[in-house]
C-alpha positions, 0 to 999 in steps of 0.5 A, spaced: 826 576 049 823 578 055 816 576 057 811 570 059 813 563 057 811 556 057 815 550 058 815 544 055 810 541 061 806 547 060 808 551 066 808 558 065 815 562 067 817 570 066 823 571 063 827 577 064 833 580 060 838 586 061 844 586 057 847 579 057 844 577 063 837 573 064 833 570 069 827 566 069 821 566 074 816 560 075 809 562 077 808 555 080 812 556 087 814 563 085 821 560 084 827 563 080 830 558 077 835 561 073 840 567 073 845 568 068 850 573 067 854 573 060 852 565 059 854 563 066 849 560 070 849 561 078 842 558 080 841 551 080 835 546 078 836 539 080 836 533 075 831 530 079 826 536 079 819 536 076 818 541 072 810 540 071 807 542 077 806 535 080 811 537 086 815 543 088 821 545 084 827 542 086 832 547 085 832 555 084 830 560 089 825 556 092 820 559 098 819 556 104 813 560 107 810 560 112 814 555 115 821 552 114 822 545 115 817 540 118 812 543 123 804 544 124 803 544 116 807 541 110 814 541 110 817 548 108 810 550 108 805 552 101 808 558 098 813 553 093 807 549 091 802 554 089 801 558 083 803 565 084 800 571 080 803 576 076 801 583 078 806 587 074 812 586 069 817 589 065 823 586 061 827 587 067 822 586 073 816 582 075 812 582 081 808 576 083 803 575 088 800 570 093 794 570 096 790 565 101 786 560 097 781 554 099 788 550 099 792 554 103 786 556 108 785 548 110 792 548 112 793 555 115 787 560 115 791 567 116 789 573 112 796 574 109 798 577 102 805 575 099 808 579 094 815 577 091 819 582 086 825 580 082 829 585 079 834 584 074 839 590 075 845 591 071 850 588 076 845 584 080 839 580 081 835 583 087 829 579 090 824 582 095 819 578 099 813 582 102 809 579 107 803 583 109 798 581 115 791 584 112 787 581 118 786 584 125 789 578 129 797 577 129 800 571 126 807 567 126 811 565 120 818 563 118 821 565 111 826 562 107 829 562 100 832 555 099 837 557 094 840 552 090 847 555 087 851 552 081 858 549 083 862 546 077 864 541 083 864 541 090 872 540 091 872 547 087 867 550 092 869 555 098 864 559 102 866 565 106 863 569 111 862 571 118 862 563 120 868 563 125 866 562 132 859 562 130 854 556 133 850 552 129 845 546 129 848 540 125 842 536 123 846 530 121 848 529 128 844 525 133 836 525 133 834 532 133 841 535 131 847 538 135 849 545 137 856 545 135 861 551 134 864 553 127 872 554 127 873 555 120 873 562 116 871 558 110 867 552 109 868 547 104 864 541 103 866 533 103 860 530 107 853 531 107 851 537 110 845 540 113 847 546 118 843 552 121 848 558 122 844 563 126 846 570 125 850 569 119 847 572 113 853 574 109 856 568 105 860 569 099 861 562 094 867 562 090 868 556 085 875 555 082 873 551 077 869 557 073 873 563 077 867 566 079 864 568 085 857 569 088 855 574 093 849 573 097 847 580 100 841 579 105 840 586 107 833 585 110 829 580 114 834 574 113 838 573 119 841 566 118 844 561 113 842 554 112 848 550 108 845 543 105 848 538 100 846 531 100 853 529 099 854 522 095 847 522 092 848 522 084 840 522 083 840 529 086 846 531 082 850 533 089 856 535 086 854 540 082 850 544 087 850 547 094 844 550 098 846 556 101 839 558 104 837 565 106 833 564 112 829 567 118 829 561 123 826 564 129 818 566 127 816 573 126 810 575 130 806 580 125 801 584 128 794 586 124 796 591 119 803 590 119 808 587 114 815 584 114 820 584 108 826 579 106 831 582 101 836 578 098 840 580 092 845 576 088 852 579 085 856 575 081 864 577 080 871 574 079 875 570 084 
């Protein structure tokens, strides 16, 4: 059944149901932790994830906002470790809201309102991140969905998209990373990955182990793709997930009264 649920550790989540598809969205972090179609799970949560609110959920479509990675405030910002509130919900949709709190103001004192909407449609899972500047002063932010997707095994995974010929930041090389050029049409992973592909936002995952594909449709806001995998790290369960993240890497300057939208949908298919 659809509705508001509580896990064994006391965290609340919303379950959406549409035919043979389901999706779970945790209020803590506003995090989508599951998208199943016909029993096949497409969203991964790491085996070392804490599901009790003691730290951000390691998995799901985790929010990085208002900062991606390290910077002036805590790693990946605060959207992933505060409780969002349910603004509205049906069996197939939920609208979550994150407003400033004492906790966020200490880090980042801006007049923002974030609304995250998830819709379990007949043929896809749609997400929308709406950022509004409710004040008069402009502020800058980065935004990302640090998305974890299931993999039967990395050797079965290939990721296609407009990668060939694109420059990317390879964070595994040198001190602060190194700009390199991708010469492959299809990405396969056989080592640790932390790569920022700017200007690529059309990745498609193919898993020969399940015979399934997952198309990541970034239709607004998210311009870049980060691929991350902690290859060899058994504790993180590296061989059963890949992060293919939807990212707006260059900061957005949002004027007072203005808004920004990030739209990302997941569409499952057969190879």
